[in-house]
C-alpha positions in Angstrom: 0.0 0.0 0.1 1.1 3.5 -0.8 0.7 4.8 2.5 2.7 2.1 4.3 5.7 2.9 2.1 5.9 6.6 2.3 8.4 6.5 5.2 10.7 4.1 3.3 10.5 6.4 0.2 11.2 9.6 2.3 14.2 8.2 4.0 15.7 6.3 0.9 19.2 7.5 0.6 19.0 7.6 -3.3 16.1 10.1 -3.2 16.8 13.2 -4.9 16.5 16.1 -2.5 18.1 19.1 -4.5 17.3 20.2 -8.1 19.7 18.5 -10.7 20.3 19.7 -14.2 22.0 17.8 -17.0 25.1 19.5 -18.2 27.2 18.1 -21.0 25.5 14.7 -20.4 26.1 14.8 -16.5 23.6 15.5 -13.9 24.7 18.4 -11.6 23.0 19.5 -8.3 22.0 23.0 -8.4 20.2 25.7 -6.3 16.6 26.4 -6.6 17.0 29.6 -8.3 18.9 28.0 -11.2 16.4 25.2 -11.3 13.4 27.5 -11.8 15.4 29.8 -14.3 16.1 26.7 -16.4 12.3 25.8 -16.2 11.6 29.2 -17.7 14.3 29.2 -20.3 14.0 25.8 -21.9 10.3 26.0 -23.2 11.2 29.6 -24.8 12.4 28.4 -28.3 9.5 26.1 -28.7 7.0 28.9 -27.8 8.9 31.2 -30.0 8.7 28.9 -32.9 5.3 27.1 -32.5 3.4 29.3 -30.0 2.1 28.8 -26.6 -0.3 26.1 -27.8 2.8 23.8 -28.4 3.5 23.6 -24.6 1.3 21.8 -22.1 1.6 20.2 -18.7 0.9 16.7 -17.4 -0.2 16.3 -13.9 -0.7 12.6 -13.4 -3.2 11.2 -11.0 -2.2 13.1 -7.8 -4.8 15.7 -8.7 -7.4 13.1 -7.8 -6.3 12.9 -4.3 -5.9 16.5 -3.3 -8.6 19.2 -3.6 -6.2 22.0 -3.4 -4.2 20.5 -6.4 -7.2 19.8 -8.4 -8.7 23.3 -7.6 -5.6 25.5 -8.0 -3.6 23.7 -10.7 -5.9 24.7 -13.5 -5.7 28.3 -12.3 -1.8 28.2 -12.3 -1.8 26.7 -15.8 -4.4 29.0 -17.1 -2.3 32.1 -15.9 0.7 30.6 -18.0 -1.4 31.2 -21.1 -1.5 27.6 -22.1 -4.8 26.5 -23.7 -6.5 24.3 -21.2 -8.4 21.6 -23.5 
C-alpha cells in the first residue's frame, strides 16, 4: 500500500533532495533559483517557434487525491497562457 511505504520512500538514501540539471550529459546539483530559471528558459525556443499552444503540462493522478491541487493547478496553468483543453 502507498501509505505504508511513504516512510521508506522519504528516507531512501537515493532520493533526490536537491534540483538537478544535465550539463554536457552529466547530472549536476544546482540551487533552486537556477532550477526555476531553467524551467522558464527551456520552453522559450519552442514557444517562440510554435506558439504557446505547443506547450502543455501533465499532472498525472495526484490531482485526484488533493482538492487543493485539483482546484489550483488549472488556475496556475491558465495564468501561464497555455490552452486548457
